[in-house]
N, C-alpha and C positions, 0 to 999 in steps of 0.2 A: 306612363308605365316605365319602369327602369329597364334599360337595355340589358342584354345578356352579359356584356362586359362589366357593367356596373354591378350586377347581381353576383357575378363571379368574384369581383374584387371585394365586395362586402363579406362574402362567405370566407374568403381568405383572411380578412381582418379578424373575424370572429374566431377562426381556427387558431390564428397566431395568439390572440388574446387568451384563449383557453390554455395553450401551451405555456404562455408566459406565467400564468397563475401557478402552474405545476413547478416550473423552474424556480420561481421566486420562493415557493414553499420549501422546496428542497434546499435552496440556498440558506434559508433561515434555520432549517433543521440542522444542517451541517455546521452553521456558525454557532448554534447553541451547544453543539457537542465538542467543539474545539477546546474551549477552556478546561473542560473536565478531562479530556484526553491529554492535554498539556500537563495538568496537575498530576495525573497518574504517572506520566513519564518522569517528572521531577521527583515524585515521591518514591519511585523505585530505585533511584540512583544511589542513595546512601546505603541501602542494603547490599548492593553489588560492590560498592567501594569498601565496605567493612569486610565482606567475604574475601576480597583481594588482599586486604591488610592481614587477615588471619592466615590465609594461605602463605603469604610471604613469611610470617612469623613461624609457621609450622615448617616450611621449607628450610628456614634458617636454623631450625632446631634439629635438623638432620633427618627429615623424612625422606629425602632423596627424590629421585625421579623414576622410580620403578613401578609406579602405578600403571594399570592397563590403559587408562585414558590419556596418559602422557606418552605412551609408546608410539614411536614412529616406525612404520614399516613400508615395504614396497607398495606403491599405490597401483592396484589393479582395478578396483571399483571405487568410484567417488559418489557419495551421496550429496544431493543438492536439495537444501531446504529453501523453497522459493515462496516468499510471502507476497501475495497479491491481495485481491479483494473478492468478495462474493457478488457485489453489485457493480454496475457500470456507472455512467454519468459522472465520471471523475477525471475527464480529460485523458491525458497520456499516462496517468498514474500506473496502471497495470501494465501497459505495453512497454514502458521504459524498463521495468524490472524483467519482464519476459524477454525483451531484446538482449539485455545484459546476460541473463542466464543462458539463453540459446547460443550466444557467442561463446560462452565458456564451454558449453556442451560440445560445440564443434571443435574447439581446441583440444578437449580431452579425447574425443573420438579420433582425431588425427594423431594424437600421441599413443593411441592403442588402448586407452582405458575405457572401461564400461561405466555407464552412468545410471544411477538410480535416483528418481525424482521423488521428493516428498513435497507435495503441492499443498499450500495453504491458501484457500480461497478458490471459488468456482472458476475464476478467470484462468488461473494457472492450470487447474485440472482439465478444463475443456481444451485449452490450447495444446498442451503436451500430449493429452490422450488422442486428440484428433491427428496429431503428427506422428503417432506411433511410438512415442518414447515410453520407457519402462517406468511406470508409476508404482512405487512401493506402497505409498500411503497418501490419502487425500484427507484434508481437514477442512470441513465446511462449517459455516455458521459461527466462526470464532473471530473474524477480523474486525467486526464492528465494535465489540466490547470484549476484548480477550481477558480471560481469567488466568490465575496462576495454575489452576488445574489443567488448562489447555497446554500451557508451557511444559508442565511436568509430563503430560502424556507424550508430547513430541520429543522431549528430551529422553524419556525412557525408551521409546521406540528406536531413536537414533543410537543411543548408547548400547542397547542390546544388539543391534545390527553390527556395531563396531566391535563389540566384545566377541561376537560369534564369527567375525571375519567376513560377514556379508558385504560390508563396506570397509575401506581402508582409510577413508577421511570423510569429513562432512564439511561442506561449504554452505554458507547462508547467503541469500540474496533478499534484500529488503530495502525499504526507503527510509533513509535517516531524516528525522524531523529536525530542521535547523531554525526556521522561522515560519510564520504563517504564509509567507510568500515564497519560501524556498525549501524544497525537499529534494534530497539527492539519493539516487540509487546507489547501493553499497554492496560490495562483495566482501565476505569475511570468512575466514577459516574458523570452524568451531571445534572440530575434532581432527587430530589429537589436540589436547589442550596445550597451549603454550604457557608455561608457568610464568606468573607475573614476576617481573624483575624487581628485586629488592632495591630500594633506594639507599640502603646502608643504614647503620645506626646513627641517629641524629642526637643532638643534645637533649637529655631528659628521657631517652628511650628506656623501656622497661624490659627486664629479662623475665621470661615466662617459664613456668613449670607445667608440663602437660600430663593430664590423666584422662583417658588412657594414653597410649603411646602416640607420638606424632604420626606414625604410619597409619594407625587406626583412625585418627582424627582426619587425616588427609583423605582416607578412603571414604569418609562420610561427607567431607566438604566438597570434593570435586564434582560429584553428581549435582549437589545443590548449586554449585557455580555454573554448571551448564544450564540448569533449569532457570536460574536468575538471568543469565544472558539471553536465553531464548525469550523469556518473558519481557525483557527490555526491548528486544527486537519487535515483538508483537505490539507492544505499546507504542513504539515509535512509528511503526507501520500504520497503526490505527489513527494516530494523530495526523500523519501525513495524508492518509486517505480522506479524512474529513476536511482537511485544508484544501486538498486538490479538488474535492467535490464542490466545496463552497466557491472556489475560484471559477471552476467550470460553469457552475449554475449562474453565477453572477454575470459571466460573459454571455451566456445564453439569454439571460433576461435582458441585458443591454442590447443584444442583437435583435431580440424580439421588439423592443422599443423602436429601434431604428427601422425595422421592417414595417411596423405599424404606421409610422410616420410616412414612409414611402408609399404604402398602399393607400393611405388616407389621401395623399396628394393625387394619386391616380384616380381614386374614386371621385374626388372633387372636380377634377378636370373632365371626367366622363359625364358627371352630372351637369356641369356648365355647358358642355357640348350639346347635351340633350335639351337643356333650356334654350340655348341659342337656336337650335334646329326647330324647336317648337314655336318660338317667337317668329322666326323667319317664315314658317308655314302659315302662322296666323296672319301676319302682315301680307303675305302673298295672296292668301285667300280673300282678305278684305279688299285689297286692290282689285282683284279680279271681279268681285261683286260690284265694286264701285264703277268699274268700266261697263 
């Protein structure tokens, strides 16, 4: 009969094997989503680049910088759009962004500014609500596969708050996707909009005529510009989340392999000790009978 130590070790091996199946499945799921997320990030970049080009042309045509979204004023309340995740099991992905955002919140509060949090993802919502920060809006269920409608809703909420004076600037905190192994937490100002700097007329440049006026075109373009930037942020954050989760689950699976090997050695040693003890008892009993 197996000893209590051997039974306990075997139960632990079965438990680790069950956990390993889950982590391996999560690793494979995350790995299958990374290429699609990468493709969406790349596909969204030409649209934003063309928007910047058109805004430069409109600005050069004399639209000026009088639009409400370009207006800079005294900062009394700062809105923070913090993009994390709805689910865990992604290593330090969410905590890195939360740490960066909270450091900024402390800086703003020391400077006498109020802070309004726009939390994207359950992790950010739970963290900042638990610590008593003012959460203006929370967006859940959008981080896994964000859509342009989600970005438009966030942009409209932020631009309305900015236009009404409830916030005087908007800063975004998200994870920038660089490679499958490297994702970097980023802080970026979104409102007021900093007009793209024109690179000047190059050889072969084209002169445009605008209908309606450049001011009206700019009035339509700038909200689209904010939407496109927030959409890019959500896509980069989604790709970063899947990459971070794949890496974390791979590490967990490898650790489970190592733990199973260690426990198997312990179980074999315990079994060998039992066998040795049993043989010793049999030999001792036989010698006693022989005497």
